[in-house]
Every structure is written in C-alpha cells, then in structure tokens.
C-alpha positions as CSV (number, residue, x, y, z in Angstrom):
1,X,-231.7,-12.7,-70.0
2,X,-228.2,-11.3,-69.4
3,X,-226.3,-9.0,-71.7
4,X,-225.3,-11.0,-74.7
5,X,-223.8,-8.3,-76.9
6,X,-223.8,-4.6,-77.3
7,X,-223.7,-2.0,-80.1
8,X,-220.8,0.4,-79.8
9,X,-220.2,4.1,-79.9
10,X,-216.8,5.9,-80.0
11,X,-216.1,8.5,-77.4
12,X,-213.0,10.7,-78.0
13,X,-211.6,12.3,-74.9
14,X,-209.3,15.3,-74.8
15,X,-205.6,14.8,-74.3
16,X,-203.6,11.9,-75.7
17,X,-205.8,9.8,-78.0
18,X,-207.7,6.9,-76.4
19,X,-211.0,5.8,-77.8
20,X,-213.1,4.0,-75.2
21,X,-215.7,1.6,-76.7
22,X,-219.0,2.5,-75.2
23,X,-221.0,-0.7,-74.9
24,X,-224.7,0.1,-75.0
25,X,-227.6,-2.1,-74.2
26,X,-228.9,-4.3,-77.0
27,X,-232.5,-5.1,-77.8
28,X,-231.9,-8.7,-76.5
29,X,-231.1,-7.4,-73.0
30,X,-233.2,-6.4,-70.1
31,X,-230.3,-6.0,-67.7
32,X,-229.6,-2.3,-67.1
33,X,-226.6,-2.4,-64.8
34,X,-224.1,0.1,-66.0
35,X,-220.3,-0.4,-66.0
36,X,-219.8,2.3,-63.3
37,X,-222.1,0.5,-60.9
38,X,-220.4,-2.8,-61.7
39,X,-217.0,-1.2,-61.0
40,X,-218.1,0.0,-57.6
41,X,-219.6,-3.4,-56.9
42,X,-216.3,-5.0,-57.9
43,X,-214.4,-2.5,-55.6
44,X,-216.6,-3.2,-52.7
45,X,-216.4,-7.0,-53.0
46,X,-212.7,-7.3,-53.9
47,X,-211.2,-6.9,-50.5
48,X,-213.6,-9.2,-48.7
49,X,-213.1,-11.7,-51.4
50,X,-209.4,-11.4,-51.0
51,X,-209.6,-12.0,-47.3
52,X,-211.6,-15.1,-47.9
53,X,-209.1,-16.4,-50.5
54,X,-206.0,-15.3,-48.5
55,X,-205.4,-18.7,-46.7
56,X,-205.4,-20.7,-49.9
57,X,-203.4,-17.9,-51.6
58,X,-200.8,-18.0,-48.9
59,X,-200.6,-21.8,-48.9
60,X,-200.0,-21.7,-52.7
61,X,-197.3,-19.1,-52.4
62,X,-195.6,-21.1,-49.7
63,X,-195.7,-24.3,-51.8
64,X,-194.2,-22.6,-54.9
65,X,-191.8,-20.4,-53.0
66,X,-189.9,-17.3,-54.2
67,X,-192.6,-14.8,-53.4
68,X,-190.8,-12.9,-50.6
69,X,-188.7,-10.7,-52.9
70,X,-190.6,-7.5,-53.7
71,X,-193.8,-8.8,-52.2
72,X,-194.8,-5.2,-51.4
73,X,-195.3,-4.7,-55.2
74,X,-198.6,-6.7,-54.7
75,X,-199.9,-3.7,-52.8
76,X,-198.8,-1.2,-55.4
77,X,-195.6,-0.1,-53.7
78,X,-193.5,-0.2,-56.9
79,X,-190.2,1.5,-56.0
80,X,-186.9,2.3,-57.6
81,X,-188.1,3.4,-61.0
82,X,-186.1,6.1,-62.7
83,X,-187.7,9.4,-63.7
84,X,-189.3,9.4,-67.1
85,X,-187.2,10.7,-69.9
86,X,-188.4,13.4,-72.2
87,X,-189.5,12.0,-75.6
88,X,-189.4,8.4,-74.4
89,X,-192.7,6.6,-73.9
90,X,-193.0,4.3,-70.9
91,X,-194.9,1.0,-71.5
92,X,-196.3,-1.1,-68.7
93,X,-196.2,-4.6,-69.9
94,X,-198.0,-7.4,-67.9
95,X,-197.2,-11.0,-68.7
96,X,-198.7,-13.5,-66.2
97,X,-196.2,-16.4,-66.1
98,X,-193.4,-18.3,-67.7
99,X,-195.0,-19.1,-71.0
100,X,-195.9,-15.5,-71.7
101,X,-192.5,-14.3,-70.5
102,X,-190.8,-16.4,-73.0
103,X,-193.2,-15.4,-75.8
104,X,-192.7,-11.6,-75.4
105,X,-188.9,-11.7,-75.7
106,X,-188.8,-10.6,-79.4
107,X,-191.5,-8.1,-78.7
108,X,-189.5,-6.4,-76.0
109,X,-186.3,-6.4,-78.0
110,X,-188.0,-4.9,-81.0
111,X,-189.8,-2.1,-79.1
112,X,-186.7,-1.1,-77.1
113,X,-184.4,-1.1,-80.0
114,X,-186.5,0.6,-82.6
115,X,-189.3,2.6,-81.1
116,X,-187.8,4.9,-78.5
117,X,-189.7,3.4,-75.6
118,X,-188.8,2.0,-72.2
119,X,-190.6,-0.9,-70.6
120,X,-191.7,-1.6,-67.0
121,X,-192.4,-5.3,-66.9
122,X,-194.7,-7.0,-64.4
123,X,-195.7,-10.6,-63.8
124,X,-197.9,-12.6,-61.4
125,X,-196.0,-15.7,-60.5
126,X,-192.7,-16.2,-58.7
127,X,-191.4,-18.3,-61.6
128,X,-192.4,-15.7,-64.1
129,X,-190.6,-13.0,-62.0
130,X,-187.4,-15.1,-61.7
131,X,-187.4,-15.6,-65.5
132,X,-188.1,-11.9,-66.1
133,X,-185.1,-10.8,-63.9
134,X,-182.9,-13.4,-65.6
135,X,-183.7,-12.4,-69.2
136,X,-185.0,-8.9,-69.2
137,X,-183.2,-6.9,-66.5
138,X,-181.0,-5.1,-69.1
139,X,-183.9,-4.4,-71.5
140,X,-186.3,-2.8,-69.0
141,X,-186.4,0.1,-66.6
142,X,-187.7,-2.2,-63.9
143,X,-189.3,-5.6,-63.1
144,X,-192.0,-6.1,-60.5
145,X,-195.1,-8.0,-59.5
146,X,-198.5,-7.0,-60.8
147,X,-200.5,-5.3,-58.0
148,X,-203.7,-6.8,-56.5
149,X,-206.5,-5.3,-58.5
150,X,-207.9,-3.3,-55.6
151,X,-208.7,0.4,-56.1
152,X,-206.1,1.3,-53.4
153,X,-203.3,-0.8,-54.6
154,X,-203.8,-0.3,-58.3
155,X,-204.0,3.5,-58.0
156,X,-200.8,3.5,-55.9
157,X,-199.0,1.5,-58.6
158,X,-200.2,3.8,-61.4
159,X,-199.0,6.9,-59.6
160,X,-195.5,5.3,-59.2
161,X,-195.1,3.7,-62.7
162,X,-196.8,6.5,-64.7
163,X,-197.1,4.6,-68.0
164,X,-197.9,6.2,-71.3
165,X,-199.2,2.9,-72.8
166,X,-200.3,-0.4,-71.2
167,X,-199.9,-3.8,-72.8
168,X,-201.8,-6.9,-71.4
169,X,-201.1,-10.4,-72.6
170,X,-203.5,-13.3,-73.4
171,X,-206.2,-13.5,-70.7
172,X,-205.1,-10.6,-68.6
173,X,-208.1,-8.2,-68.2
174,X,-208.2,-6.6,-64.8
175,X,-211.2,-4.2,-64.3
176,X,-209.5,-1.8,-61.9
177,X,-206.3,-1.7,-63.8
178,X,-208.1,-0.9,-67.1
179,X,-210.3,1.7,-65.3
180,X,-207.1,3.5,-64.0
181,X,-205.9,3.6,-67.6
182,X,-209.1,5.0,-68.9
183,X,-209.2,7.6,-66.1
184,X,-205.7,8.8,-67.1
185,X,-206.5,8.5,-70.9
186,X,-203.8,5.9,-71.3
187,X,-204.3,3.5,-74.2
188,X,-204.6,-0.2,-73.3
189,X,-203.6,-2.8,-75.9
190,X,-204.4,-6.5,-75.3
191,X,-202.1,-8.7,-77.3
192,X,-202.4,-12.4,-78.0
193,X,-205.9,-12.0,-76.6
194,X,-207.9,-15.1,-76.1
195,X,-211.0,-16.4,-74.3
196,X,-211.0,-20.0,-73.0
197,X,-214.2,-21.9,-73.3
198,X,-214.8,-21.5,-69.5
199,X,-214.2,-17.7,-69.6
200,X,-216.4,-17.2,-72.6
201,X,-219.3,-19.1,-71.0
202,X,-218.9,-17.1,-67.8
203,X,-218.8,-13.8,-69.6
204,X,-221.9,-14.8,-71.7
205,X,-223.8,-15.8,-68.5
206,X,-223.1,-12.5,-66.7
207,X,-222.9,-9.7,-69.3
208,X,-222.2,-6.8,-66.9
209,X,-219.0,-8.4,-65.8
210,X,-217.8,-8.7,-69.4
211,X,-218.6,-5.0,-69.9
212,X,-216.4,-4.2,-66.9
213,X,-213.5,-6.2,-68.3
214,X,-213.8,-4.9,-71.9
215,X,-214.8,-1.3,-71.6
216,X,-211.7,0.9,-71.5
217,X,-209.6,-1.4,-73.8
218,X,-208.3,0.7,-76.7
219,X,-207.1,-2.1,-79.0
220,X,-207.7,-5.8,-78.9
221,X,-205.5,-8.2,-80.8
222,X,-207.1,-11.7,-80.7
223,X,-204.8,-14.6,-81.4
224,X,-207.4,-16.4,-83.6
225,X,-210.6,-15.8,-85.6
226,X,-212.6,-17.8,-83.0
227,X,-211.4,-15.5,-80.2
228,X,-212.2,-12.4,-82.3
229,X,-215.7,-13.8,-82.9
230,X,-216.2,-14.4,-79.2
231,X,-215.1,-10.8,-78.3
232,X,-217.4,-9.4,-80.9
233,X,-220.3,-11.4,-79.5
234,X,-219.5,-10.0,-76.0
235,X,-219.8,-6.5,-77.5
236,X,-216.3,-5.4,-78.4
237,X,-216.3,-3.2,-81.5
238,X,-214.9,-5.0,-84.6
239,X,-213.2,-1.8,-85.8
240,X,-211.0,-1.9,-82.7
241,X,-209.9,-5.5,-83.2
242,X,-207.1,-6.9,-85.4
243,X,-206.7,-10.7,-85.5
244,X,-202.9,-11.0,-85.4
245,X,-202.4,-14.7,-84.7
246,X,-200.5,-16.2,-81.8
247,X,-197.0,-14.6,-81.2
248,X,-196.0,-17.9,-79.6
249,X,-195.9,-19.3,-83.1
250,X,-193.1,-16.9,-83.9
251,X,-190.9,-18.3,-81.1
252,X,-187.2,-18.6,-81.9
253,X,-185.8,-21.5,-79.9
254,X,-182.0,-21.7,-79.6
255,X,-181.0,-25.2,-80.7
256,X,-178.6,-27.2,-78.7
257,X,-175.6,-28.8,-80.5
258,X,-174.9,-32.5,-80.1
259,X,-172.4,-32.0,-77.3
260,X,-174.8,-29.9,-75.2
261,X,-177.6,-32.4,-75.7
262,X,-175.4,-35.2,-74.6
263,X,-174.3,-33.2,-71.5
264,X,-177.9,-32.5,-70.6
265,X,-178.9,-36.2,-71.0
266,X,-176.0,-37.1,-68.7
267,X,-177.1,-34.5,-66.1
268,X,-180.6,-35.9,-66.1
269,X,-179.4,-39.5,-65.9
270,X,-181.0,-40.5,-69.2
271,X,-179.3,-43.5,-70.7
272,X,-178.8,-44.2,-74.4
273,X,-182.0,-44.9,-76.3
274,X,-185.4,-43.3,-77.0
275,X,-186.9,-40.7,-74.7
276,X,-190.7,-40.4,-74.0
277,X,-191.4,-36.9,-72.6
278,X,-194.3,-35.5,-70.6
279,X,-194.4,-31.7,-71.2
280,X,-196.1,-29.6,-68.5
281,X,-197.8,-32.6,-66.8
282,X,-200.6,-32.4,-64.3
283,X,-201.7,-34.9,-61.6
284,X,-202.5,-38.3,-62.9
285,X,-200.6,-37.9,-66.1
286,X,-197.2,-38.9,-64.7
287,X,-198.7,-42.3,-63.7
288,X,-200.1,-42.7,-67.2
289,X,-196.7,-42.0,-68.7
290,X,-195.0,-44.5,-66.3
291,X,-197.4,-47.1,-67.6
292,X,-196.6,-46.2,-71.2
293,X,-192.9,-46.6,-70.3
294,X,-193.5,-50.0,-68.9
295,X,-195.4,-51.1,-72.0
296,X,-192.7,-49.8,-74.3
297,X,-190.1,-51.7,-72.4
298,X,-192.2,-54.8,-72.4
299,X,-192.3,-54.5,-76.2
300,X,-188.5,-54.7,-76.2
301,X,-187.8,-51.0,-76.7
302,X,-184.9,-49.2,-75.1
303,X,-186.6,-46.1,-73.8
304,X,-186.6,-43.8,-70.7
305,X,-189.1,-41.2,-69.4
306,X,-188.5,-37.5,-69.0
307,X,-191.2,-35.7,-67.0
308,X,-191.5,-31.9,-66.8
309,X,-194.3,-31.2,-64.3
310,X,-196.2,-27.9,-64.8
311,X,-195.8,-27.0,-61.1
312,X,-192.4,-27.9,-59.6
313,X,-193.9,-27.7,-56.1
314,X,-195.5,-31.1,-56.7
315,X,-192.1,-32.8,-56.4
316,X,-193.1,-34.3,-53.0
317,X,-196.2,-35.9,-54.4
318,X,-194.3,-37.1,-57.5
319,X,-191.5,-38.6,-55.4
320,X,-193.9,-40.6,-53.3
321,X,-195.7,-41.9,-56.5
322,X,-192.4,-42.9,-58.2
323,X,-191.2,-44.7,-55.1
324,X,-194.1,-47.0,-55.4
325,X,-193.1,-48.0,-59.0
326,X,-189.7,-49.5,-58.2
327,X,-188.2,-47.6,-61.0
328,X,-185.0,-45.6,-60.7
329,X,-185.7,-41.9,-60.8
330,X,-184.0,-38.5,-60.1
331,X,-185.2,-34.9,-59.6
332,X,-183.2,-32.3,-61.5
333,X,-183.6,-29.8,-58.6
334,X,-181.3,-32.1,-56.6
335,X,-178.4,-31.6,-58.9
336,X,-176.9,-34.0,-61.5
337,X,-178.0,-37.6,-61.5
338,X,-175.5,-39.9,-59.9
339,X,-176.1,-42.5,-62.6
340,X,-178.6,-43.7,-65.2
341,X,-182.3,-43.6,-64.3
342,X,-185.6,-44.9,-65.7
343,X,-187.4,-41.6,-65.0
344,X,-185.9,-38.1,-65.0
345,X,-188.1,-35.4,-63.4
346,X,-187.1,-31.9,-64.5
347,X,-188.7,-30.0,-61.6
348,X,-187.0,-26.7,-62.7
349,X,-188.1,-23.5,-64.4
350,X,-187.4,-22.1,-67.8
351,X,-185.7,-25.3,-69.3
352,X,-188.6,-26.7,-71.2
353,X,-187.4,-25.6,-74.6
354,X,-184.0,-27.3,-74.0
355,X,-185.5,-30.4,-72.6
356,X,-187.9,-30.8,-75.5
357,X,-184.8,-31.2,-77.7
358,X,-184.0,-34.6,-76.0
359,X,-187.5,-36.1,-76.7
360,X,-188.4,-38.6,-79.4
361,X,-192.1,-38.4,-78.6
362,X,-193.8,-35.6,-76.6
363,X,-197.1,-35.9,-74.6
364,X,-198.6,-32.4,-73.9
365,X,-200.0,-32.2,-70.4
366,X,-203.2,-31.1,-68.7
367,X,-205.1,-32.8,-71.5
368,X,-206.1,-36.2,-70.1
369,X,-209.3,-36.5,-68.1
370,X,-210.2,-35.0,-65.7
371,X,-208.1,-32.1,-67.1
372,X,-209.7,-30.1,-69.9
373,X,-207.7,-27.0,-70.6
374,X,-204.4,-28.3,-72.0
375,X,-200.9,-26.9,-72.1
376,X,-199.3,-25.4,-75.2
377,X,-198.0,-27.7,-77.9
378,X,-196.4,-24.8,-79.8
379,X,-192.8,-25.3,-78.6
380,X,-192.9,-29.0,-79.4
381,X,-194.2,-28.3,-82.9
382,X,-191.6,-25.6,-83.4
383,X,-188.9,-28.1,-82.6
384,X,-190.6,-30.6,-85.0
385,X,-191.4,-33.3,-82.4
386,X,-194.0,-36.0,-82.7
387,X,-196.9,-34.8,-80.5
388,X,-199.5,-36.6,-78.5
389,X,-202.3,-35.0,-76.4
390,X,-205.5,-35.9,-74.7
391,X,-209.0,-34.6,-75.5
392,X,-208.8,-31.7,-73.0
393,X,-207.1,-29.0,-75.0
394,X,-209.7,-26.3,-74.3
395,X,-207.2,-23.4,-74.1
396,X,-205.6,-24.4,-77.4
397,X,-208.6,-25.8,-79.1
398,X,-208.0,-24.3,-82.5
399,X,-204.3,-25.1,-82.4
400,X,-204.9,-28.7,-81.4
401,X,-207.6,-29.1,-84.1
402,X,-205.3,-27.7,-86.8
403,X,-202.4,-29.9,-85.7
404,X,-204.7,-33.0,-85.9
405,X,-206.2,-32.0,-89.2
406,X,-202.7,-31.6,-90.7
407,X,-201.5,-34.9,-89.3
408,X,-199.0,-33.1,-87.2
409,X,-200.2,-34.6,-83.9
410,X,-202.2,-37.5,-82.6
411,X,-205.0,-37.3,-80.1
412,X,-205.5,-40.0,-77.4
413,X,-208.6,-40.5,-75.4
414,X,-207.3,-41.9,-72.1
415,X,-204.2,-43.3,-70.4
416,X,-204.6,-46.7,-72.1
417,X,-204.6,-45.2,-75.5
418,X,-201.7,-43.0,-74.6
419,X,-199.6,-46.0,-73.8
420,X,-200.7,-47.9,-77.0
421,X,-200.0,-45.0,-79.3
422,X,-196.8,-44.0,-77.6
423,X,-195.4,-47.5,-78.0
424,X,-196.4,-47.6,-81.7
425,X,-194.6,-44.3,-82.3
426,X,-191.5,-45.2,-80.4
427,X,-191.3,-48.4,-82.5
428,X,-191.9,-46.6,-85.9
429,X,-189.2,-44.0,-86.7
430,X,-190.8,-43.3,-90.1
431,X,-194.1,-42.3,-88.6
432,X,-192.3,-40.1,-86.1
433,X,-190.5,-38.4,-88.9
434,X,-193.8,-37.7,-90.7
435,X,-195.4,-36.2,-87.7
436,X,-192.3,-34.1,-87.0
437,X,-192.2,-32.7,-90.5
438,X,-195.9,-31.9,-90.5
439,X,-195.5,-30.0,-87.2
440,X,-192.6,-28.0,-88.5
441,X,-194.5,-27.0,-91.6
442,X,-197.6,-26.1,-89.6
443,X,-195.5,-23.7,-87.5
444,X,-193.9,-22.1,-90.5
445,X,-197.3,-21.6,-92.2
446,X,-198.7,-19.8,-89.1
447,X,-195.8,-17.5,-88.5
448,X,-196.0,-13.7,-88.7
449,X,-198.1,-12.8,-85.6
450,X,-195.1,-10.9,-84.1
451,X,-194.9,-8.4,-87.0
452,X,-198.7,-7.8,-87.0
453,X,-198.6,-7.2,-83.2
454,X,-195.7,-4.8,-83.4
455,X,-197.5,-2.9,-86.2
456,X,-200.6,-2.4,-84.0
457,X,-198.6,-1.3,-81.0
458,X,-196.6,1.2,-83.1
459,X,-199.9,2.6,-84.4
460,X,-200.9,3.4,-80.9
461,X,-197.5,5.0,-80.1
462,X,-197.8,7.1,-83.3
463,X,-201.3,8.2,-82.3
464,X,-200.0,9.3,-78.9
465,X,-197.2,11.4,-80.6
466,X,-199.7,13.0,-83.0
467,X,-202.0,13.8,-80.1
468,X,-199.3,15.6,-78.2
469,X,-198.1,17.4,-81.3
470,X,-201.5,18.8,-82.2
C-alpha cells in the first residue's frame, strides 16, 4: 500500500523563519521512500521526460503563438531585474494563466501599496504573459515566464530573482522550485490551493510524489473545506493550513455602460435580440450551442450565438465547422464584423468579463461529455447571469454543487438537454431573472477570501521581519 497520510513534525531552521512540515511514515504505509530520494529521482527523470515531450510542447507553443518573447526565461535566464532595495521584501508570485492573472489583481495592488514589498511576477502561458505585461507592468519589478522545473534552470532563476517570499496559486506545486525555497529558507505560501479529482487520485496512489510536492510548503491556503480535507489526508499538517475561500469570488468586474455594450455588440456583429453565450468552450461544445441556436430560432426567438473558445488557436477548426452550418459568422481576431452575423466567435484574450455582459444565458464550457473538468462559472455568477453547465465540473465541483443547490444555475446532461433548457430560458425572462438574482446573492455570500489571504501573507512577512530583528 502506498503512502496515504503522514503525521507531522515541525523543524525550525536558523535564519529567517520557515517551518518545513516533516512528513513521517504512518502505520498504514510500507513504502519507505524518502523525499530526498524522490527529489533525486525527479531530477534524473525530468530532462529525459522533457526531451520526450518536447515535440508536442513545441507544436502547442506554435499553435498558440506569442512564446518567442523572453523564451530564455524558461531556462532560468531571468534578466533585467533591479537590485533589491534595503527594507523591501521581494515576492516571487507565480500565476499559471489568464484566469489566475485576473484573480490576483487586487492581491498585487494591496501588497504593493500597503506592505512595503516588490513583486516579480511569472506565468506559464503566452496569453497569461501578455495579460501580465498589459496590466501589471507598473506594479511589479519585472514579469517573466516560470522556468522549467529542472534543477539547473530553477537554481539559475533563483540566483537571479532572489526572492524573500514565494507565492504559488491554485494547483502550482513544483518540486524543484519548492526545494530551492527550502534550501534558502524562503517561505512558500500556496494561495487558492486546490486539488482536482484527478490530482487527488494520483497523489493518493503514489504517496512519495505527494510528499515531494508538499514538503517545503510553509503555508497552505485551501480555497474550500474539501480541498483542505484532501491536503490533510495527504499528510499536510492542519496547523499550517487556513481555509480562506476562493479569491476569484472577490473579483471586481468593471461594468460596461449601455453605450459601450452597444458598441461591443456592433463590433462583434450581434444583431438586436437575445444572446446565448458559450464561455470558455472546448471541442464539441460549439456544435452543441449551434444546435441550441437553431432550436431557439425554430421556436420563434430572436437570438444569436456568442462563442468564446477556451483556446484561441482552435480558430481554424472552428471556422471549418461553422462553414458547414450555413450560418453567418465572424471571428473577432479579424477585426470588426462587416455586418450582422448569426454566430460571433471571440477568439481573443482577456475580454471574457466584458463579453459576458452581453449575454442573456451563459453556458460554461469544458463540462459536456467527454469533458469532465469544467471552466469557472464565477465571473458569470458575479455578473448575475443565468448559468448552464454540463455534468463535468470536476475542477469546480463544490462551486457547481452550491450554485445548483441555491438555484443559481441549471445542470444539463448532454447537448440535447442543453438545447432544450437554453430555449426554455431564452423564452422565460422571469426565470432568467430568478437565476441571475440567486447567482449574485451566492457570490456576495461567499466573498471575503481576498482579505483572509492577505492576512495570511502578511503574517509570513511579519515573521520574516521578526526573524531578522531577533
């Protein structure tokens, strides 16, 4: 039987305070692999694994584009950072992609303005990088790509960035990165921490790997009670966890006035009438939404479709699919629509929050079979939109369950039910208003995660200051 959970001991090292949870073998385990051995195994296998994955990785980068700028950061060559200033703490904040980049905005603003810190911000995707440069250039001392988690590359990045505190978001837990922090006695705080169903099963099945990813984390801030329970089962000490809630629920979305909404509709080619929207859709879901559009129109409704694909590089695939429908369509990446269309495809980055404001009914993507993980419904709820999603909401299971329980969203089993329910909602304004009001109330009831997260980070900063002063 693999390692299922561990008891914990606290080990205090000299220098700036960082308490590393020491995960020890439980009576339920007969696997004696230690974290140091696992780390060396990880190091030995990482580069061969990277070489095997390189062709697929290169193809993906080429499809998505935008990876050439500062590509050397992937190998730890982070350059151009200013010298550290006396009395100012440098935080290395890693946010993987666009969703996390948007969520951390109030966190960055609060830390920079009130806590005497400077932030070096890294991301993983080209879209996340572009958004970071656009929004946070003035708030940070630099923006880069997160290095490949190889011993050589990670160590090089650490020598150049020299952080005093590391913050990781959501599912970001890189063994070498965390080891480099522990080696330098730098605290690591994981915010909005979560474990998907798939990640939890894998970490349960192979306990030593979970030890490798959890040992060295100073403070863990799970975004739900379920996530906290899962981390505890994997051996992380409860006294080093604080369940803060999801900072994405504290999102402040700038509202468009009537004139800007109408201008955006015109740019997209959306005619007067209702708008059915697919938010962060994945393959197969666009076709299901087109069928829903056809059924709505067959029912006599004046409605158009707005599709926001999760990955803009799928535009070629989507264009071929739409050509077969006979419907008028336009891709936002090609500029303003020349006239009215049946289907508008917003294949751009960073506009989802604005586009949601045009919708009368929102379907949340990556949730219809065969997809199982789901995309976030939080922004749609925050904007008080009627929400639909399929059964595959694994990454947002608790949020989806809560929305359903509070009658703030409707679950659909398959494309046929999506079409049926979408038509019913588009026909029934009163029902849409009920769903919208419930979604808005759900969001207000679950706010406050940002404040709790900031409090935990500030506690770690104060501990650093006390340690240096003693």
